[in-house]
Wavefront OBJ file of the C-alpha trace (Angstrom):
o trace
v -20.235 -15.398 -43.783
v -18.860 -12.361 -46.138
v -18.357 -14.164 -49.331
v -15.661 -14.260 -50.923
v -15.055 -11.915 -54.639
v -14.246 -13.556 -57.521
v -10.710 -11.207 -57.510
v -7.592 -11.440 -57.265
v -3.892 -10.095 -57.474
v -0.846 -11.752 -58.377
v 1.820 -12.136 -55.869
v 5.698 -10.089 -57.477
v 7.162 -13.497 -57.082
v 8.640 -13.155 -60.455
v 10.238 -8.817 -60.764
v 8.627 -6.299 -63.201
v 11.128 -5.692 -65.971
v 11.819 -1.639 -66.639
v 14.011 -1.836 -69.603
v 12.726 -1.730 -73.533
v 13.332 -5.123 -75.504
v 17.154 -3.566 -76.578
v 17.994 -3.564 -73.358
v 17.072 -6.899 -72.560
v 18.410 -8.087 -75.231
v 21.813 -6.406 -74.606
v 22.271 -7.850 -71.378
v 21.232 -11.152 -72.232
v 24.223 -11.260 -75.173
v 26.399 -9.950 -72.702
v 25.711 -12.833 -70.361
v 25.440 -15.857 -72.968
v 26.703 -14.364 -75.720
v 28.838 -18.469 -76.972
v 25.137 -19.954 -75.883
v 23.146 -20.822 -78.674
v 19.815 -18.250 -79.479
v 18.496 -19.184 -82.484
v 17.939 -23.000 -84.398
v 16.768 -23.041 -87.793
v 15.915 -26.979 -88.107
v 14.076 -25.994 -92.087
v 18.182 -24.928 -93.156
v 20.176 -25.868 -90.601
v 21.086 -22.746 -89.013
v 21.970 -21.171 -86.341
v 22.965 -18.237 -84.012
v 24.690 -17.830 -81.062
v 24.157 -15.142 -78.736
v 26.637 -13.100 -80.212
v 26.195 -13.849 -84.138
v 22.510 -12.747 -83.380
v 23.305 -9.813 -82.134
v 25.916 -8.951 -85.341
v 22.762 -9.824 -87.702
v 20.287 -8.019 -85.412
v 22.443 -4.521 -85.729
v 22.957 -4.348 -89.637
v 19.333 -4.916 -89.797
v 18.733 -2.714 -88.367
v 21.308 -0.605 -89.489
v 20.182 -1.759 -93.019
v 16.306 -0.525 -92.082
v 17.519 3.223 -90.564
v 19.497 3.429 -93.934
v 16.064 2.919 -95.608
v 14.638 5.325 -93.732
v 13.218 3.626 -91.147
v 12.925 5.743 -87.466
v 11.362 5.862 -84.734
v 7.544 5.326 -84.344
v 7.492 3.959 -87.967
v 5.613 0.969 -88.625
v 6.876 -1.906 -90.119
v 4.750 -4.446 -91.362
v 5.842 -8.272 -91.426
v 4.140 -11.050 -93.973
v 5.619 -13.908 -93.514
v 6.135 -18.253 -91.949
v 8.027 -18.409 -89.244
v 11.695 -17.800 -90.123
v 15.262 -16.917 -88.654
v 14.991 -13.636 -90.845
v 11.139 -13.321 -88.864
v 13.422 -12.850 -85.644
v 15.786 -10.502 -86.850
v 13.251 -7.878 -87.924
v 11.690 -8.289 -84.614
v 14.866 -7.430 -82.760
v 15.603 -5.158 -85.514
v 13.172 -3.204 -84.889
v 13.078 -2.574 -81.485
v 15.992 -1.347 -81.670
v 15.162 1.381 -83.842
v 11.843 1.709 -81.857
v 9.795 1.211 -85.286
v 6.613 -0.485 -84.713
v 6.506 -4.392 -85.694
v 3.168 -4.968 -87.637
v 2.892 -8.445 -87.305
v 0.882 -9.507 -90.482
v -1.283 -13.255 -90.912
v 0.488 -14.844 -93.669
v -2.727 -16.459 -94.849
v -3.936 -12.872 -95.654
v -5.089 -12.622 -99.266
v -5.740 -9.257 -100.821
v -8.045 -7.612 -99.159
v -7.641 -8.190 -95.616
v -3.480 -7.509 -96.522
v -4.464 -4.623 -97.656
v -6.823 -3.839 -94.323
v -4.353 -4.220 -91.936
v -1.098 -2.384 -94.051
v -3.739 1.060 -94.764
v -4.958 0.995 -91.283
v -1.280 0.836 -89.126
v 0.032 3.132 -92.073
v 2.898 0.691 -93.179
v 5.450 2.369 -94.456
v 7.686 -0.259 -94.879
v 6.424 -4.455 -95.985
v 9.167 -7.356 -95.091
v 7.256 -10.310 -96.869
v 9.064 -14.667 -97.227
v 8.096 -14.380 -100.879
v 6.515 -18.094 -101.977
v 8.770 -19.249 -104.321
v 11.778 -19.864 -101.567
v 11.625 -23.528 -101.559
v 11.274 -23.595 -97.475
v 8.184 -21.094 -96.842
v 5.553 -23.526 -97.179
v 3.012 -20.272 -96.804
v -0.579 -20.716 -97.387
v -1.709 -17.544 -98.984
v -1.677 -19.250 -102.436
v -1.327 -17.866 -105.749
v 1.162 -15.103 -106.406
v 2.506 -12.944 -103.497
v 4.462 -10.179 -105.342
v 1.248 -9.615 -106.895
v -0.956 -10.168 -103.932
v 1.686 -7.144 -102.363
v 1.381 -4.842 -104.594
v -2.079 -5.525 -104.439
v -1.764 -4.282 -101.549
v -0.187 -1.871 -101.391
v -2.049 0.175 -104.025
v -4.613 0.979 -101.464
v -1.897 2.040 -98.733
v -0.338 5.530 -98.864
v 2.317 5.334 -96.204
v 3.723 1.965 -98.397
v 7.034 3.314 -100.085
v 8.518 -0.492 -100.058
v 8.161 -4.046 -100.101
v 11.198 -5.326 -99.398
v 11.377 -9.689 -99.959
v 13.470 -12.284 -97.245
v 16.409 -13.795 -99.633
v 16.015 -11.064 -101.986
v 19.227 -9.020 -103.559
v 18.333 -6.123 -101.500
v 17.765 -7.769 -98.119
v 21.084 -9.376 -98.976
v 22.954 -5.885 -98.964
v 20.707 -4.742 -95.752
v 23.605 -2.814 -93.991
v 24.354 0.821 -93.515
v 26.847 3.573 -91.546
v 27.350 2.374 -87.531
v 25.394 4.974 -85.730
v 23.688 5.608 -82.418
v 20.352 3.547 -82.014
v 17.686 6.096 -80.511
v 16.721 6.836 -77.157
v 13.218 4.340 -75.896
v 11.273 3.978 -73.496
v 9.390 0.781 -72.163
v 6.066 2.491 -72.744
v 6.042 2.990 -75.960
v 4.351 0.955 -78.568
v 6.946 -1.240 -79.944
v 3.990 -4.004 -82.162
v 0.460 -3.739 -83.134
v -0.583 -7.730 -83.294
v -4.389 -8.141 -85.419
v -6.492 -9.803 -83.362
v -7.366 -13.255 -85.219
v -10.608 -11.964 -86.344
v -12.876 -14.700 -85.805
v -15.904 -11.570 -86.158
v -15.778 -8.806 -87.606
v -12.408 -7.204 -88.995
v -9.257 -7.554 -86.953
v -7.991 -5.135 -85.028
v -4.520 -3.667 -84.288
v -4.170 -4.274 -81.105
v -0.883 -1.991 -79.842
v 0.879 -3.209 -76.983
v 4.592 -1.376 -75.341
v 8.032 -2.958 -74.157
v 7.281 -3.436 -70.896
v 4.257 -5.394 -71.547
v 5.166 -8.517 -73.876
v 8.453 -8.505 -72.202
v 7.420 -8.358 -69.045
v 4.705 -10.994 -70.205
v 7.273 -13.701 -72.156
v 9.905 -12.483 -69.046
v 7.395 -14.061 -66.283
v 5.844 -17.067 -68.210
v 9.685 -18.075 -68.626
v 10.380 -17.636 -64.985
v 7.310 -19.630 -64.267
v 8.370 -22.308 -66.351
v 11.786 -22.976 -64.540
v 13.738 -21.210 -67.904
v 17.105 -20.932 -67.775
v 19.764 -20.823 -70.430
v 20.005 -24.777 -69.888
v 16.397 -24.512 -72.032
v 15.921 -25.334 -75.502
v 12.370 -24.269 -76.664
v 10.636 -25.976 -79.826
v 8.201 -23.022 -81.347
v 5.109 -24.677 -83.871
v 3.260 -21.924 -83.061
v 3.358 -18.537 -85.278
v 5.865 -15.604 -84.847
v 3.028 -13.415 -86.219
v 1.083 -14.236 -83.346
v 1.782 -13.244 -79.526
v 2.060 -17.421 -78.632
v 5.052 -17.676 -80.735
v 6.682 -13.805 -80.577
v 6.097 -13.179 -77.092
v 6.181 -16.589 -75.297
v 8.725 -17.906 -77.495
v 11.297 -15.497 -78.524
v 11.055 -12.821 -75.953
v 10.579 -15.664 -72.810
v 14.306 -17.362 -74.349
v 15.365 -14.128 -74.351
v 14.759 -12.618 -71.231
v 16.392 -15.862 -70.084
v 19.555 -16.863 -71.928
v 17.550 -19.821 -73.904
v 17.485 -21.035 -77.156
v 14.443 -20.853 -80.025
v 14.355 -23.935 -82.474
v 12.027 -23.529 -85.831
v 10.787 -27.251 -86.838
v 9.273 -25.339 -89.985
v 7.863 -22.645 -91.734
v 4.697 -23.445 -90.912
v 2.846 -26.660 -88.579
v 4.447 -29.603 -89.258
v 3.855 -32.536 -86.391
v 6.557 -34.896 -87.763
v 8.738 -32.186 -88.613
v 7.935 -30.620 -84.736
v 8.582 -34.256 -83.174
v 12.310 -34.552 -85.164
v 13.573 -30.928 -84.244
v 12.144 -31.847 -80.417
v 14.586 -34.934 -81.019
v 17.676 -33.844 -82.951
v 17.719 -30.134 -80.929
v 16.822 -32.047 -77.074
v 14.347 -30.053 -77.072
v 13.316 -28.975 -73.346
v 9.573 -27.790 -73.920
v 7.556 -27.256 -76.635
v 4.763 -25.475 -77.876
v 1.514 -26.112 -79.497
v -2.201 -25.578 -79.494
v -4.681 -28.171 -78.303
v -5.071 -29.407 -82.062
v -1.216 -29.310 -82.679
v -0.599 -31.716 -79.677
v -3.903 -34.077 -80.978
v -1.672 -34.204 -84.122
v 1.026 -34.836 -83.074
v -0.164 -38.242 -80.854
v -1.702 -39.663 -83.559
v 1.973 -39.914 -86.128
v 1.883 -43.337 -86.661
v 5.669 -43.741 -86.033
v 5.574 -41.523 -82.992
v 7.188 -44.068 -80.840
v 9.718 -43.698 -83.062
v 10.632 -40.423 -81.932
v 13.004 -40.136 -78.434
v 11.315 -37.346 -76.565
v 13.538 -38.386 -73.435
v 14.693 -34.578 -73.490
v 11.434 -32.419 -72.817
v 10.499 -31.316 -69.217
v 7.849 -28.771 -69.948
v 5.887 -26.817 -72.221
v 2.948 -24.271 -72.683
v -0.751 -24.934 -74.538
v -2.689 -22.181 -75.020
v -5.295 -20.544 -77.230
v -8.371 -22.629 -77.494
v -9.397 -24.590 -74.182
v -7.104 -27.486 -73.377
v -9.525 -31.087 -73.140
v -8.701 -32.527 -69.838
v -7.861 -36.207 -71.316
v -5.274 -34.203 -74.141
v -3.436 -32.832 -71.359
v -3.422 -35.893 -69.459
v -1.079 -37.430 -73.053
v 0.962 -34.948 -72.761
v 1.713 -35.172 -69.428
v 3.040 -38.996 -70.126
v 3.340 -39.542 -74.101
v 5.020 -36.214 -74.715
v 6.462 -36.475 -71.086
v 6.156 -32.924 -70.309
v 5.622 -32.852 -66.605
v 5.825 -29.578 -66.503
v 3.843 -28.166 -69.242
v 1.485 -25.245 -68.664
v -2.000 -24.389 -69.848
v -1.907 -20.259 -70.632
v -4.831 -17.700 -71.278
v -5.015 -14.468 -72.200
v -5.859 -12.356 -75.436
v -3.644 -10.032 -77.660
v -4.686 -7.620 -76.089
v -3.172 -8.692 -72.867
v 0.313 -9.241 -73.863
v -1.399 -12.016 -74.249
v -1.386 -14.267 -71.048
v -3.463 -13.263 -67.665
v -2.966 -16.348 -65.916
v -1.105 -19.621 -66.321
v -1.106 -23.337 -63.839
v 2.431 -23.353 -62.351
v 4.607 -26.379 -61.931
v 3.759 -27.587 -58.741
v -0.271 -27.920 -59.120
v -1.932 -30.883 -58.500
v -3.175 -32.592 -61.446
v -6.728 -31.231 -60.386
v -5.358 -28.245 -60.986
v -3.333 -28.256 -64.143
v -6.283 -30.129 -65.875
v -8.969 -28.703 -64.708
v -7.919 -24.728 -64.678
v -6.212 -21.829 -66.395
v -4.394 -21.520 -63.900
v -4.160 -18.417 -61.371
v -2.963 -14.456 -62.257
v 0.167 -13.636 -62.640
v 2.462 -11.747 -60.976
v 1.590 -7.960 -60.872
v -1.955 -7.994 -62.886
v -4.924 -8.601 -61.568
v -8.387 -10.826 -62.922
v -11.831 -10.434 -61.626
v -14.718 -12.510 -62.513
v -17.964 -9.444 -63.232
v -21.581 -9.740 -63.967
v -21.443 -8.817 -67.916
v -24.578 -6.494 -67.832
v -23.810 -4.747 -64.112
v -19.799 -4.769 -64.110
v -20.434 -6.089 -60.687
v -17.745 -8.553 -59.294
v -19.568 -12.051 -58.452
v -18.967 -14.462 -55.842
v -16.248 -16.914 -55.678
v -18.210 -20.196 -57.748
v -20.461 -18.054 -60.339
v -19.972 -17.827 -63.598
v -18.975 -14.021 -65.375
v -17.030 -12.836 -67.701
v -13.547 -13.079 -66.850
v -11.528 -9.122 -66.909
v -7.911 -8.798 -66.088
v -6.287 -5.362 -65.504
v -2.647 -4.523 -65.218
v 1.058 -3.908 -67.296
v 0.073 -6.496 -69.793
v -3.634 -4.573 -71.173
v -2.399 -2.998 -74.427
v -2.392 0.940 -74.989
v -5.639 0.465 -77.314
v -7.009 -0.692 -80.666
v -4.216 1.508 -83.381
v -6.217 4.559 -83.722
v -9.752 3.078 -83.184
v -10.039 4.796 -79.616
v -13.966 3.958 -79.430
v -13.467 0.067 -80.116
v -10.785 0.968 -77.520
v -13.546 1.921 -74.768
v -15.459 -1.028 -75.825
v -12.946 -3.182 -74.217
v -11.152 -1.683 -71.282
v -13.402 0.468 -69.251
v -12.270 3.532 -66.853
v -10.486 1.466 -64.320
v -8.307 -0.290 -67.103
v -9.579 -3.093 -66.432
v -9.665 -5.694 -70.092
v -13.056 -6.931 -71.121
v -12.626 -10.622 -72.492
v -15.580 -11.461 -73.268
v -15.204 -15.243 -71.812
v -16.980 -16.800 -68.991
v -15.494 -17.838 -66.765
v -15.760 -18.864 -62.611
v -13.102 -18.435 -60.188
v -12.372 -21.714 -57.442
v -12.514 -20.011 -53.365
v -8.505 -20.949 -53.783
v -8.215 -18.451 -57.088
v -7.734 -20.750 -59.690
v -10.145 -20.122 -62.709
v -12.060 -22.406 -65.018
v -13.145 -20.668 -68.445
v -16.050 -21.804 -69.800
v -16.900 -20.645 -73.039
v -17.400 -17.396 -74.792
v -20.355 -14.657 -74.116
v -21.466 -14.755 -77.049
v -20.667 -19.307 -77.926
v -22.779 -19.610 -74.909
v -26.204 -21.869 -75.960
v -29.909 -21.132 -74.544
v -31.552 -24.407 -74.390
v -34.987 -23.589 -73.263
v -33.935 -20.839 -70.471
v -31.322 -23.233 -69.433
v -27.485 -21.634 -70.114
v -25.364 -24.837 -71.487
v -21.417 -24.341 -71.795
v -19.624 -25.892 -74.751
v -16.702 -26.870 -73.201
v -18.151 -29.084 -70.570
v -20.223 -30.749 -73.097
v -17.275 -30.740 -75.221
v -15.522 -31.924 -72.271
v -17.737 -34.988 -71.827
v -16.723 -36.027 -75.626
v -13.593 -36.185 -75.033
v -13.866 -39.218 -72.511
v -15.374 -41.126 -75.160
v -12.148 -43.515 -76.831
v -13.097 -42.876 -80.187
v -13.064 -39.307 -80.268
v -9.689 -36.939 -81.147
v -11.407 -33.956 -80.668
v -14.872 -32.360 -80.492
v -16.255 -28.842 -80.928
v -19.996 -27.706 -79.754
v -22.347 -25.160 -80.847
v -26.039 -23.930 -80.183
v -28.249 -23.854 -83.718
v -31.225 -21.749 -83.812
v -34.401 -24.133 -82.428
v -38.348 -23.118 -82.873
v -38.908 -24.322 -79.386
v -36.155 -24.161 -77.364
v -34.686 -20.976 -78.934
v -31.636 -22.883 -79.163
v -30.356 -27.238 -79.984
v -27.175 -28.128 -79.191
v -25.059 -29.714 -82.283
v -21.422 -31.323 -82.113
v -18.400 -31.666 -85.024
v -16.317 -34.534 -83.722
v -13.045 -35.907 -85.637
v -12.228 -38.934 -84.991
v -9.442 -40.988 -84.222
v -10.379 -44.011 -86.385
v -12.425 -41.968 -89.403
v -12.505 -45.912 -90.324
v -13.829 -47.597 -87.251
v -15.178 -44.779 -85.620
v -18.427 -44.591 -83.310
v -21.697 -43.759 -85.594
v -23.461 -40.515 -84.806
v -25.736 -42.150 -83.349
v -23.550 -43.767 -80.377
v -21.947 -40.065 -78.894
v -25.432 -38.711 -78.691
v -26.556 -41.726 -77.040
v -23.604 -41.463 -74.717
v -23.653 -37.841 -74.189
v -27.482 -38.485 -72.984
v -26.111 -41.041 -70.267
v -23.861 -38.878 -69.084
v -25.061 -35.251 -69.381
v -28.503 -33.384 -68.084
v -30.496 -34.666 -70.942
v -31.082 -30.550 -72.604
v -27.320 -30.556 -72.676
v -26.748 -33.335 -74.497
v -26.245 -33.045 -78.321
v -29.603 -33.767 -80.530
v -27.313 -33.672 -84.031
v -23.602 -34.905 -84.163
v -21.789 -34.873 -87.424
v -18.250 -36.133 -87.592
v -15.920 -33.954 -89.855
v -12.154 -34.491 -91.061
v -10.815 -31.198 -89.580
v -12.265 -27.930 -88.225
v -12.016 -24.715 -89.348
v -8.903 -22.534 -88.116
v -7.430 -19.729 -87.589
v -3.553 -19.146 -88.125
v -3.051 -18.797 -84.595
v -4.980 -22.488 -83.596
v -8.400 -20.985 -82.256
v -11.805 -23.204 -83.815
v -13.919 -20.742 -86.536
v -17.068 -21.427 -84.112
v -18.831 -18.747 -86.446
v -18.214 -21.026 -89.477
v -19.287 -24.278 -87.529
v -22.568 -22.764 -86.134
v -23.518 -21.813 -90.081
v -22.892 -25.724 -90.894
v -24.751 -26.382 -88.345
v -27.878 -24.466 -89.599
v -28.236 -24.969 -93.310
v -27.397 -28.825 -92.688
v -30.918 -27.797 -90.699
v -32.218 -26.010 -93.223
v -32.134 -23.563 -90.287
l 1 2 3 4 5 6 7 8 9 10 11 12 13 14 15 16 17 18 19 20 21 22 23 24 25 26 27 28 29 30 31 32 33 34 35 36 37 38 39 40 41 42 43 44 45 46 47 48 49 50 51 52 53 54 55 56 57 58 59 60 61 62 63 64 65 66 67 68 69 70 71 72 73 74 75 76 77 78 79 80 81 82 83 84 85 86 87 88 89 90 91 92 93 94 95 96 97 98 99 100 101 102 103 104 105 106 107 108 109 110 111 112 113 114 115 116 117 118 119 120 121 122 123 124 125 126 127 128 129 130 131 132 133 134 135 136 137 138 139 140 141 142 143 144 145 146 147 148 149 150 151 152 153 154 155 156 157 158 159 160 161 162 163 164 165 166 167 168 169 170 171 172 173 174 175 176 177 178 179 180 181 182 183 184 185 186 187 188 189 190 191 192 193 194 195 196 197 198 199 200 201 202 203 204 205 206 207 208 209 210 211 212 213 214 215 216 217 218 219 220 221 222 223 224 225 226 227 228 229 230 231 232 233 234 235 236 237 238 239 240 241 242 243 244 245 246 247 248 249 250 251 252 253 254 255 256 257 258 259 260 261 262 263 264 265 266 267 268 269 270 271 272 273 274 275 276 277 278 279 280 281 282 283 284 285 286 287 288 289 290 291 292 293 294 295 296 297 298 299 300 301 302 303 304 305 306 307 308 309 310 311 312 313 314 315 316 317 318 319 320 321 322 323 324 325 326 327 328 329 330 331 332 333 334 335 336 337 338 339 340 341 342 343 344 345 346 347 348 349 350 351 352 353 354 355 356 357 358 359 360 361 362 363 364 365 366 367 368 369 370 371 372 373 374 375 376 377 378 379 380 381 382 383 384 385 386 387 388 389 390 391 392 393 394 395 396 397 398 399 400 401 402 403 404 405 406 407 408 409 410 411 412 413 414 415 416 417 418 419 420 421 422 423 424 425 426 427 428 429 430 431 432 433 434 435 436 437 438 439 440 441 442 443 444 445 446 447 448 449 450 451 452 453 454 455 456 457 458 459 460 461 462 463 464 465 466 467 468 469 470 471 472 473 474 475 476 477 478 479 480 481 482 483 484 485 486 487 488 489 490 491 492 493 494 495 496 497 498 499 500 501 502 503 504 505 506 507 508 509 510 511 512 513 514 515 516 517 518 519 520 521 522 523 524 525 526 527 528 529 530 531 532 533 534 535 536 537 538
């Protein structure tokens, strides 16, 4: 019998849109003018679709009056606020390329992002905004001035909430004609290693990705999506804002930055039907002392991604949060972002043990990292994806683009995965994170999943550290459910030896309060490796 190849195409179960973001915006406004489109739980402000359209057009006219034209790069450096959404749609109307900047960036990181993309106008949330909760620290006006000094293209910094912002407006004119395949955003990758790269995405790629994920989650104009994940990242901007827009749903902003109590309070108050989050967010919400006091009965679905979601956590999200329809998404910024998704009718094993199957109109394969040969199903290799969602390239970095996207259009993700016989995918780790101990491959995800089955463990991350005899040794960092009365490291080491092959069991376990994270919710494993190596004197 011929082995089935690890390659599959998505069925056209959702239509592929052939319009720009502005055109879709107009269609939703016309269809749902009186329905709520945006709610800011922080300030109590709310917009219907008609009201949102009026403010978006005012901001677009104001930006045009300040010299912004089609193709210009406009940066936004802010945490989640309604003005972020206004800028997203206003720049889409103008055809300006929105450069989304991590709000935690310090001076040199901000300067790199602005200069690399040639940003001409930066829109920023000041740290004297009482609701800003900006994590960057220090004086943001000084930071912006110092960063801007190294960016010759930068003409102006426009501060949200300031006098110039409130005066934004301009004469009525037709907006420029745009094409769906034109670039509309530059999203900087989180940069867990190396300098961040600006993934350039089109109207077609991000609008369709949001629309498709929303359709598979069953979104209609009745849905209210609580979005605590950052807008500067594709998770919030695409899967939150554009998924809602394309289906006439409402986005609820619970806080400027993630706050577990504020998130559940917004779900209860606004009767959210869908809740987003990365695994660490759900762990924090489920761990609130007064968790039982929140009325979460309106929730039916949600979305998690950015990093693999432990099976035991997914079970609690479905049962304790009531999100029976929650889906796991897999993807990356460079793929707009989602490539695979679990489905509402999947059984528990597929919902919790896989990252789903390929989205409509896309392809995925698992290939040998060295040769590029497509592997048989069940074999571990590099996950690659192809189709409308793949980025146009890294902004003005053709060599780095060629390293990531091959001549046949396949985006090489750097993730290790296997494809089951039914086409569902299991992501087992990053190529660079795989541990080779004495010639045996150890996938950190497997060890992390096992640690999650211990009742005293809230979260776990596993890395490899150098070892003279074995090449690498397994080192586990754990966060306990009860730091005062939780299991000792020795107990967890023994627990793993009892349930895993000996070469997979961590030789070292360290208890920590939290993991170093990117703002988008990814664990900085390179920092954990450095910490483990220092602790062992290696």
